[in-house]
GUMARMAR-753408 format. One record per residue (C-alpha): x, y, z; residue number from 1; residue in one letter. Coordinates in Angstrom, 1 decimal. Layout:
<sezas>
SEZA     xx     yy     zz   k r
SEZA      X      Y      Z NUM A
...
</sezas>
This chain:
<sezas>
SEZA     xx     yy     zz   k r
SEZA  -86.0  148.5  -94.4   1 M
SEZA  -86.3  150.4  -91.6   2 I
SEZA  -89.5  150.7  -89.3   3 K
SEZA  -90.7  153.1  -87.0   4 D
SEZA  -92.3  151.3  -84.2   5 L
SEZA  -93.8  154.7  -83.2   6 T
SEZA  -96.6  155.1  -85.2   7 Q
SEZA  -99.7  152.8  -86.3   8 G
SEZA -101.8  149.8  -84.6   9 S
SEZA -100.0  149.3  -81.1  10 V
SEZA -101.0  145.2  -81.4  11 A
SEZA -100.4  144.7  -85.2  12 K
SEZA  -97.0  146.7  -85.2  13 T
SEZA  -95.6  144.4  -82.6  14 M
SEZA  -96.9  141.6  -83.9  15 L
SEZA  -95.7  142.5  -87.1  16 L
SEZA  -92.5  143.1  -85.7  17 F
SEZA  -92.1  140.1  -83.4  18 A
SEZA  -93.1  137.4  -85.7  19 V
SEZA  -89.9  137.5  -88.5  20 P
SEZA  -88.1  137.6  -84.7  21 M
SEZA  -89.8  134.2  -83.8  22 I
SEZA  -89.7  132.1  -86.8  23 I
SEZA  -85.7  133.0  -86.9  24 G
SEZA  -85.1  132.0  -83.6  25 D
SEZA  -87.0  128.9  -84.3  26 M
SEZA  -84.4  128.5  -87.2  27 L
SEZA  -82.0  128.7  -84.6  28 Q
SEZA  -83.3  126.3  -82.7  29 Q
SEZA  -83.4  124.1  -85.7  30 C
SEZA  -79.6  124.1  -85.2  31 Y
SEZA  -79.3  122.7  -81.7  32 N
SEZA  -82.2  120.3  -82.8  33 I
SEZA  -80.7  119.1  -85.9  34 A
SEZA  -77.8  118.0  -83.7  35 D
SEZA  -79.5  116.5  -81.1  36 T
SEZA  -81.9  114.5  -83.3  37 L
SEZA  -79.4  113.0  -85.7  38 I
SEZA  -76.6  112.6  -82.9  39 V
SEZA  -79.4  110.7  -81.1  40 G
SEZA  -80.7  109.0  -84.0  41 R
SEZA  -77.3  107.9  -85.1  42 F
SEZA  -74.9  107.9  -82.8  43 L
SEZA  -77.0  106.4  -79.7  44 G
SEZA  -77.6  107.9  -76.5  45 S
SEZA  -74.4  108.7  -74.9  46 G
SEZA  -73.3  110.9  -77.9  47 A
SEZA  -77.2  112.5  -77.4  48 L
SEZA  -76.1  112.6  -73.8  49 A
SEZA  -72.3  114.6  -73.9  50 A
SEZA  -74.1  117.3  -77.1  51 V
SEZA  -76.6  117.7  -74.6  52 G
SEZA  -74.4  119.0  -71.9  53 S
SEZA  -72.1  120.8  -74.3  54 A
SEZA  -75.0  122.6  -75.6  55 F
SEZA  -75.9  124.3  -71.6  56 S
SEZA  -72.6  125.0  -71.6  57 L
SEZA  -72.9  126.9  -75.1  58 M
SEZA  -75.7  128.6  -74.1  59 N
SEZA  -74.0  129.7  -71.1  60 F
SEZA  -71.2  131.8  -73.5  61 L
SEZA  -73.7  132.7  -75.9  62 T
SEZA  -75.7  134.5  -73.2  63 A
SEZA  -72.7  136.8  -72.5  64 I
SEZA  -72.5  137.6  -76.5  65 I
SEZA  -76.2  138.1  -76.5  66 L
SEZA  -76.6  140.1  -73.5  67 G
SEZA  -74.5  142.9  -74.2  68 L
SEZA  -75.6  142.5  -77.9  69 A
SEZA  -79.3  142.9  -76.0  70 M
SEZA  -78.5  145.8  -74.3  71 G
SEZA  -76.5  147.8  -76.8  72 S
SEZA  -79.8  147.0  -78.9  73 G
SEZA  -82.0  149.5  -76.3  74 T
SEZA  -79.8  151.9  -76.3  75 V
SEZA  -79.2  152.1  -80.4  76 F
SEZA  -83.4  151.7  -80.4  77 S
SEZA  -83.6  154.5  -77.8  78 I
SEZA  -81.2  156.8  -80.2  79 Y
SEZA  -83.6  155.6  -83.2  80 F
SEZA  -86.0  156.8  -81.3  81 G
SEZA  -85.0  160.1  -80.4  82 K
SEZA  -83.9  161.1  -84.2  83 K
SEZA  -80.6  161.4  -82.6  84 D
SEZA  -77.4  159.9  -85.5  85 K
SEZA  -75.0  161.0  -84.1  86 A
SEZA  -75.0  159.2  -81.0  87 S
SEZA  -76.4  156.0  -82.3  88 L
SEZA  -72.9  155.6  -84.9  89 K
SEZA  -70.6  156.5  -81.7  90 E
SEZA  -72.8  153.8  -80.3  91 S
SEZA  -72.9  150.9  -82.9  92 I
SEZA  -68.9  151.5  -82.7  93 L
SEZA  -68.7  151.5  -79.3  94 A
SEZA  -70.8  148.2  -78.8  95 S
SEZA  -69.0  146.5  -81.7  96 F
SEZA  -65.6  147.3  -79.7  97 F
SEZA  -66.6  145.9  -76.7  98 L
SEZA  -68.6  142.8  -77.9  99 L
SEZA  -65.7  141.8  -80.1 100 L
SEZA  -63.2  142.5  -76.9 101 S
SEZA  -65.6  140.0  -74.8 102 V
SEZA  -65.6  137.3  -77.6 103 T
SEZA  -61.9  137.4  -78.0 104 V
SEZA  -61.4  136.6  -74.2 105 V
SEZA  -64.1  134.6  -74.2 106 L
SEZA  -62.2  132.0  -76.4 107 N
SEZA  -59.0  132.3  -74.8 108 I
SEZA  -60.5  131.3  -71.2 109 I
SEZA  -62.5  128.6  -72.6 110 V
SEZA  -59.7  126.8  -74.7 111 F
SEZA  -57.1  127.2  -72.0 112 A
SEZA  -59.9  125.9  -69.2 113 F
SEZA  -61.1  123.4  -71.4 114 L
SEZA  -60.4  120.3  -68.5 115 D
SEZA  -61.7  122.0  -65.8 116 Q
SEZA  -64.7  122.8  -67.6 117 I
SEZA  -66.0  119.1  -68.0 118 I
SEZA  -64.5  118.7  -64.7 119 W
SEZA  -67.6  121.0  -63.2 120 F
SEZA  -69.9  119.2  -65.7 121 L
SEZA  -69.6  116.4  -63.5 122 R
SEZA  -69.3  114.6  -67.3 123 I
SEZA  -69.3  110.4  -66.7 124 P
SEZA  -65.7  109.3  -67.4 125 E
SEZA  -67.2  107.2  -70.6 126 S
SEZA  -68.3  110.5  -72.1 127 L
SEZA  -65.3  112.8  -71.3 128 V
SEZA  -63.0  112.2  -74.8 129 A
SEZA  -66.3  112.7  -77.2 130 M
SEZA  -67.0  116.0  -75.1 131 M
SEZA  -63.5  117.3  -75.6 132 E
SEZA  -64.0  116.1  -79.1 133 D
SEZA  -67.2  118.4  -79.7 134 Y
SEZA  -65.9  121.3  -77.6 135 L
SEZA  -63.0  122.1  -78.9 136 R
SEZA  -64.8  122.4  -82.3 137 I
SEZA  -67.9  124.4  -81.2 138 I
SEZA  -65.8  127.1  -79.0 139 F
SEZA  -64.4  128.2  -82.7 140 A
SEZA  -68.0  129.6  -83.5 141 G
SEZA  -68.1  132.0  -81.1 142 L
SEZA  -67.0  134.8  -83.4 143 L
SEZA  -69.6  133.5  -85.8 144 G
SEZA  -72.1  134.0  -83.0 145 I
SEZA  -70.9  137.1  -81.9 146 F
SEZA  -71.1  138.8  -85.8 147 L
SEZA  -74.5  137.5  -86.5 148 Y
SEZA  -75.9  138.6  -82.8 149 N
SEZA  -74.1  142.0  -83.1 150 F
SEZA  -76.0  142.4  -86.3 151 L
SEZA  -79.0  141.2  -86.0 152 A
SEZA  -79.2  143.2  -82.8 153 S
SEZA  -78.6  146.2  -84.9 154 L
SEZA  -81.2  145.9  -87.4 155 L
SEZA  -83.8  145.0  -84.8 156 R
SEZA  -83.0  148.1  -83.4 157 S
SEZA  -83.7  150.2  -86.2 158 L
SEZA  -87.2  148.1  -86.7 159 G
SEZA  -85.5  145.6  -89.2 160 N
SEZA  -86.6  141.9  -88.0 161 S
SEZA  -86.9  140.4  -91.4 162 V
SEZA  -83.2  140.7  -92.7 163 V
SEZA  -82.0  138.5  -89.6 164 P
SEZA  -84.4  136.3  -90.3 165 L
SEZA  -83.3  135.2  -94.0 166 V
SEZA  -79.7  134.7  -93.1 167 F
SEZA  -80.4  132.6  -90.1 168 L
SEZA  -82.9  130.9  -92.4 169 A
SEZA  -80.0  129.9  -94.6 170 L
SEZA  -77.7  129.3  -91.9 171 S
SEZA  -80.5  126.5  -90.4 172 A
SEZA  -81.0  124.8  -93.8 173 L
SEZA  -77.1  124.4  -94.5 174 L
SEZA  -76.6  123.5  -90.6 175 N
SEZA  -79.1  120.7  -91.1 176 I
SEZA  -77.2  119.8  -94.5 177 V
SEZA  -74.1  119.1  -93.1 178 L
SEZA  -75.0  117.7  -90.0 179 D
SEZA  -76.5  114.4  -92.1 180 L
SEZA  -73.5  114.7  -94.4 181 L
SEZA  -71.3  114.7  -91.8 182 F
SEZA  -72.8  112.4  -89.3 183 V
SEZA  -74.6  109.9  -91.1 184 A
SEZA  -72.8  109.7  -94.5 185 V
SEZA  -68.7  110.4  -93.3 186 F
SEZA  -69.3  109.4  -90.0 187 H
SEZA  -67.7  112.2  -88.1 188 R
SEZA  -69.5  111.3  -85.0 189 G
SEZA  -70.3  114.3  -82.8 190 V
SEZA  -67.3  116.3  -84.6 191 A
SEZA  -69.3  116.1  -87.9 192 G
SEZA  -72.1  117.6  -86.0 193 A
SEZA  -70.1  120.5  -84.4 194 A
SEZA  -68.4  121.2  -87.4 195 E
SEZA  -71.5  121.5  -88.9 196 A
SEZA  -73.1  123.9  -86.8 197 T
SEZA  -69.8  126.2  -86.7 198 V
SEZA  -69.6  126.3  -90.7 199 I
SEZA  -73.3  127.3  -90.5 200 S
SEZA  -73.0  129.9  -87.5 201 Q
SEZA  -69.7  131.6  -90.0 202 Y
SEZA  -72.1  131.9  -92.8 203 V
SEZA  -74.8  133.7  -91.3 204 S
SEZA  -72.5  136.1  -89.6 205 G
SEZA  -70.7  137.0  -92.0 206 I
SEZA  -73.7  136.9  -94.8 207 G
SEZA  -75.5  139.6  -92.5 208 L
SEZA  -72.0  141.8  -92.1 209 A
SEZA  -71.8  142.0  -96.2 210 V
SEZA  -75.4  142.9  -96.4 211 Y
SEZA  -75.4  145.4  -93.6 212 T
SEZA  -72.3  147.4  -95.1 213 L
SEZA  -74.3  147.5  -98.0 214 M
SEZA  -77.5  148.7  -97.1 215 K
SEZA  -76.3  150.7  -94.3 216 F
SEZA  -72.8  152.3  -95.4 217 P
SEZA  -73.2  155.6  -93.4 218 D
SEZA  -73.7  153.8  -90.1 219 L
SEZA  -71.1  151.6  -90.1 220 L
SEZA  -68.3  153.5  -91.9 221 Q
SEZA  -66.1  155.6  -90.0 222 R
SEZA  -65.9  159.2  -90.9 223 G
SEZA  -64.1  162.0  -89.5 224 D
SEZA  -67.2  162.9  -87.1 225 R
SEZA  -67.4  159.3  -85.5 226 V
SEZA  -64.3  158.2  -83.4 227 K
SEZA  -64.4  155.6  -80.7 228 L
SEZA  -65.2  157.3  -77.7 229 H
SEZA  -64.0  155.6  -74.1 230 M
SEZA  -67.2  157.1  -72.8 231 S
SEZA  -69.6  155.6  -75.3 232 R
SEZA  -67.5  152.3  -74.7 233 V
SEZA  -69.0  152.6  -70.8 234 Q
SEZA  -72.4  153.7  -72.0 235 E
SEZA  -73.2  150.7  -73.3 236 I
SEZA  -71.3  148.9  -70.7 237 F
SEZA  -73.1  150.0  -68.0 238 S
SEZA  -76.4  149.6  -70.1 239 F
SEZA  -75.4  146.5  -71.7 240 S
SEZA  -73.5  144.9  -68.6 241 S
SEZA  -76.4  143.8  -66.3 242 L
SEZA  -78.6  142.2  -69.2 243 T
SEZA  -75.2  140.6  -70.2 244 C
SEZA  -74.9  139.6  -66.4 245 L
SEZA  -78.4  138.7  -66.2 246 Q
SEZA  -78.5  136.4  -69.3 247 Q
SEZA  -74.7  134.9  -67.5 248 S
SEZA  -76.9  134.0  -64.3 249 I
SEZA  -79.8  132.6  -66.1 250 M
SEZA  -77.6  130.3  -67.9 251 N
SEZA  -74.8  129.4  -65.2 252 L
SEZA  -77.6  128.3  -63.3 253 G
SEZA  -78.7  126.1  -65.8 254 I
SEZA  -75.3  124.7  -66.1 255 L
SEZA  -75.4  124.3  -62.2 256 A
SEZA  -78.8  122.3  -62.9 257 V
SEZA  -77.0  120.4  -65.5 258 Q
SEZA  -74.3  119.0  -63.0 259 G
SEZA  -76.7  118.0  -60.7 260 L
SEZA  -78.8  116.6  -63.8 261 V
SEZA  -75.5  114.7  -65.1 262 N
SEZA  -75.2  113.1  -61.4 263 S
SEZA  -78.9  111.0  -61.8 264 F
SEZA  -76.7  108.8  -64.8 265 G
SEZA  -76.7  108.9  -68.7 266 V
SEZA  -80.1  107.7  -69.2 267 A
SEZA  -81.7  111.0  -67.0 268 V
SEZA  -78.6  113.2  -68.8 269 M
SEZA  -79.7  112.0  -72.5 270 A
SEZA  -83.7  112.6  -71.0 271 A
SEZA  -82.7  116.1  -70.3 272 F
SEZA  -81.1  116.9  -73.0 273 A
SEZA  -83.9  115.8  -75.4 274 A
SEZA  -86.3  117.6  -73.4 275 A
SEZA  -85.1  120.8  -73.1 276 V
SEZA  -84.7  121.1  -77.0 277 K
SEZA  -88.6  120.6  -77.0 278 I
SEZA  -88.7  123.2  -74.1 279 D
SEZA  -86.6  125.8  -75.5 280 A
SEZA  -88.5  125.2  -78.8 281 F
SEZA  -92.0  125.5  -77.0 282 A
SEZA  -91.8  128.7  -75.0 283 Y
SEZA  -89.5  130.2  -77.5 284 L
SEZA  -92.0  132.5  -79.0 285 P
SEZA  -92.6  133.9  -75.7 286 V
SEZA  -88.9  134.5  -75.5 287 Q
SEZA  -88.7  136.8  -78.7 288 D
SEZA  -92.3  138.0  -78.4 289 F
SEZA  -90.4  139.6  -75.3 290 G
SEZA  -87.4  141.1  -77.0 291 N
SEZA  -89.4  142.4  -79.7 292 A
SEZA  -91.7  144.1  -77.1 293 F
SEZA  -88.5  144.9  -75.2 294 S
SEZA  -87.8  147.0  -78.5 295 I
SEZA  -91.4  148.6  -79.3 296 F
SEZA  -91.2  149.7  -75.1 297 I
SEZA  -87.1  151.5  -76.0 298 A
SEZA  -88.2  153.1  -79.3 299 Q
SEZA  -91.0  154.8  -78.0 300 N
SEZA  -89.7  155.8  -74.6 301 Y
SEZA  -87.5  157.4  -76.7 302 G
SEZA  -90.1  159.0  -78.6 303 A
SEZA  -91.3  159.8  -75.6 304 R
SEZA  -95.3  157.9  -76.1 305 K
SEZA  -96.7  157.2  -72.6 306 K
SEZA -100.3  156.0  -73.3 307 E
SEZA  -98.8  153.7  -76.0 308 R
SEZA  -96.0  152.2  -73.8 309 I
SEZA  -99.0  151.3  -71.4 310 E
SEZA -101.0  149.5  -74.4 311 K
SEZA  -98.4  147.6  -75.2 312 G
SEZA  -97.5  146.5  -72.1 313 I
SEZA -101.3  145.3  -71.7 314 R
SEZA -101.6  143.7  -75.7 315 T
SEZA  -98.3  141.9  -74.9 316 A
SEZA  -99.9  140.5  -71.4 317 L
SEZA -103.1  138.9  -73.5 318 A
SEZA -101.2  137.9  -76.2 319 V
SEZA  -98.2  135.9  -73.9 320 S
SEZA -100.6  134.3  -71.4 321 V
SEZA -102.9  132.9  -74.1 322 L
SEZA -100.0  131.3  -76.3 323 Y
SEZA  -98.8  129.8  -73.1 324 G
SEZA -102.0  128.8  -72.3 325 A
SEZA -102.2  126.7  -75.4 326 V
SEZA  -99.3  125.7  -75.5 327 M
SEZA  -98.9  124.0  -72.5 328 S
SEZA -102.1  121.8  -73.2 329 F
SEZA -100.1  120.9  -76.3 330 A
SEZA  -96.9  120.0  -74.4 331 I
SEZA  -99.1  118.0  -72.0 332 F
SEZA -100.5  115.7  -74.5 333 V
SEZA  -97.9  114.8  -77.1 334 F
SEZA  -95.0  115.0  -74.6 335 A
SEZA  -94.2  111.2  -75.1 336 S
SEZA  -94.7  111.6  -78.9 337 P
SEZA  -91.8  114.5  -79.2 338 L
SEZA  -89.4  112.3  -76.9 339 M
SEZA  -89.7  109.6  -79.3 340 S
SEZA  -88.8  111.6  -82.5 341 L
SEZA  -85.2  112.1  -80.5 342 F
SEZA  -84.5  108.9  -79.2 343 I
SEZA  -85.2  105.1  -80.4 344 S
SEZA  -88.2  103.6  -78.6 345 R
SEZA  -86.5  100.6  -77.1 346 E
SEZA  -85.3  103.9  -74.7 347 E
SEZA  -88.3  103.4  -73.2 348 V
SEZA  -86.6  105.0  -69.3 349 A
SEZA  -85.5  107.7  -71.3 350 V
SEZA  -88.6  108.3  -73.4 351 I
SEZA  -90.5  108.3  -69.9 352 A
SEZA  -88.6  110.9  -67.6 353 E
SEZA  -88.2  113.0  -70.5 354 G
SEZA  -92.2  113.3  -70.9 355 A
SEZA  -92.6  113.9  -67.0 356 R
SEZA  -90.0  116.6  -67.3 357 Y
SEZA  -92.1  118.0  -70.2 358 L
SEZA  -95.7  117.4  -67.9 359 R
SEZA  -94.5  119.1  -64.8 360 I
SEZA  -92.4  122.3  -66.7 361 E
SEZA  -94.2  122.6  -69.4 362 G
SEZA  -97.7  123.2  -67.8 363 A
SEZA  -96.5  126.8  -66.8 364 F
SEZA  -95.4  128.0  -69.7 365 Y
SEZA  -97.7  131.2  -69.2 366 Y
SEZA  -95.4  132.3  -66.1 367 L
SEZA  -92.4  132.5  -68.2 368 I
SEZA  -94.0  134.3  -70.8 369 G
SEZA  -94.9  137.1  -68.1 370 I
SEZA  -91.2  136.8  -66.8 371 L
SEZA  -89.7  137.6  -70.3 372 F
SEZA  -91.9  140.2  -70.9 373 L
SEZA  -91.1  141.6  -67.6 374 L
SEZA  -87.9  141.1  -68.8 375 Y
SEZA  -87.8  143.1  -71.6 376 G
SEZA  -89.6  146.0  -70.3 377 L
SEZA  -87.4  146.9  -67.2 378 Y
SEZA  -84.9  146.8  -69.7 379 R
SEZA  -86.5  149.4  -71.8 380 A
SEZA  -87.5  151.7  -69.4 381 L
SEZA  -83.4  151.8  -68.4 382 R
SEZA  -84.1  149.5  -65.2 383 R
SEZA  -81.6  146.6  -66.5 384 P
SEZA  -81.2  145.8  -62.4 385 A
SEZA  -84.4  145.2  -62.1 386 M
SEZA  -84.6  142.4  -64.9 387 S
SEZA  -81.5  141.1  -63.1 388 L
SEZA  -82.7  141.3  -59.9 389 V
SEZA  -86.0  139.0  -61.5 390 L
SEZA  -83.2  136.4  -62.8 391 T
SEZA  -81.4  136.0  -59.6 392 I
SEZA  -85.3  135.3  -57.7 393 I
SEZA  -85.9  132.8  -60.9 394 S
SEZA  -83.1  131.3  -61.4 395 L
SEZA  -81.4  131.5  -57.6 396 G
SEZA  -84.4  128.7  -56.2 397 L
SEZA  -84.5  126.9  -59.3 398 R
SEZA  -80.7  126.1  -58.3 399 V
SEZA  -81.3  126.0  -54.5 400 A
SEZA  -84.5  123.9  -54.7 401 L
SEZA  -83.2  121.4  -57.2 402 S
SEZA  -80.6  120.6  -54.9 403 Y
SEZA  -82.7  120.4  -51.5 404 A
SEZA  -85.7  118.5  -53.4 405 L
SEZA  -83.8  116.1  -55.5 406 S
SEZA  -81.6  115.2  -52.0 407 A
SEZA  -84.7  113.7  -50.3 408 I
SEZA  -85.0  110.4  -51.7 409 P
SEZA  -88.6  110.0  -52.0 410 A
SEZA  -88.6  113.0  -54.2 411 I
SEZA  -85.3  112.4  -56.3 412 G
SEZA  -84.9  114.0  -60.0 413 V
SEZA  -88.7  115.1  -60.3 414 V
SEZA  -87.7  118.1  -57.3 415 G
SEZA  -85.3  119.0  -60.4 416 I
SEZA  -88.5  119.7  -62.5 417 W
SEZA  -90.5  121.3  -60.2 418 W
SEZA  -88.3  123.9  -59.2 419 S
SEZA  -88.7  125.5  -62.2 420 I
SEZA  -92.2  126.5  -62.5 421 P
SEZA  -91.9  127.7  -58.5 422 I
SEZA  -88.5  130.5  -59.5 423 G
SEZA  -90.9  131.4  -62.4 424 W
SEZA  -94.3  132.1  -59.9 425 F
SEZA  -91.8  134.1  -57.3 426 L
SEZA  -90.1  135.7  -60.0 427 A
SEZA  -93.2  136.9  -61.6 428 D
SEZA  -94.9  138.2  -58.7 429 A
SEZA  -91.9  140.3  -57.5 430 F
SEZA  -91.9  141.8  -60.4 431 G
SEZA  -95.7  142.3  -60.9 432 L
SEZA  -95.8  144.2  -57.8 433 V
SEZA  -92.8  146.2  -58.0 434 Y
SEZA  -94.3  147.2  -61.7 435 Y
SEZA  -97.5  148.3  -59.7 436 R
SEZA  -95.4  150.3  -57.3 437 M
SEZA  -92.8  152.2  -59.3 438 K
SEZA  -94.9  152.4  -62.8 439 R
SEZA  -95.5  156.4  -62.6 440 K
SEZA  -91.9  157.0  -61.3 441 N
SEZA  -90.6  154.9  -64.8 442 M
SEZA  -93.2  156.0  -67.4 443 L
SEZA  -92.2  159.9  -66.4 444 S
SEZA  -90.7  160.9  -69.4 445 M
</sezas>
């Protein structure tokens, strides 16, 4: 199924396209939540701390692949909006070559420098062996991550957000079943949790590849007129590299904060590991709505529909702010019960610290909702450098404030939690002011 986002009701079109993406990524979070919940319940807070730190690292590596896929998807959307099938097919081939090459290089690097990576994360000595076991297996899933994200980005750029959801749902359910089997039944420890995730990732990637080859052979099969042109690779790279850099900086900043969190001990590590899963699940819908919004804007930009773009911006802002306000209230009220899902009630200090994080950072979800829209808007309007600038403002301030505030004895770890919404606010302010100043120029077709 291919859907043209340049026609029909703006609000209805955007929301119907976004919903499968939101559900799909919620299921993706089920991968991570299943790992965290099962590991925390069956293996204890030490294993939870190790898996939580590994999750931050894998997010960084996945962000590189995802950034390239998102940038490529924007190019696909623009050519689809222009009805330029020849350029679309050449871009698909160039993107596949680029993403596969980057994934292979990443695999080589992470296996070669595993010891140095663990040192950078400041893992306590008692958790190093457990961390190594988990990472050696989880790194093997990068090719599966590449395959799924490349094809999901392609299908979404054509207006099909349902099929990636179906394969992700299958993969998420499989992951939960395998987690329980490997950890609770076979007692394979954190290695079993990693094995469950990797198997599930390959199922979703290979399954989506088979579907796409069967349904869209004309887009994926190389003909006499469709060749790998380095000019297309350069186009994809020049467009998606900034998106990739944006995603990488975002997650590198999170990794730097993870190292700081780890310095406060196992209890804070475990609290952070559980809280960020709840946190990610809470604001995930606005993150995916921002990605859907970006594809909507890109197709309409390619079709030269300025009024539809402006109406889409107003609609998206209203939806994101409303959702953020509702979710902030829910997280504030249920912070402690949510933490107790991941860790035994006897771990009072862990639950209390995680709840404190959620009540500080979770009160400002509307700010990150606006930030995700700004990322998507600038990416779609061929201004990916602005998305990068906003990420540097948000994450740079977060890292700087985290280290500065937490070093003050009277503030401590709470300074890390407060640095997050401060970074969001300042990035939003800069992005909105810039849009008002450059609006006419950016929307000129």
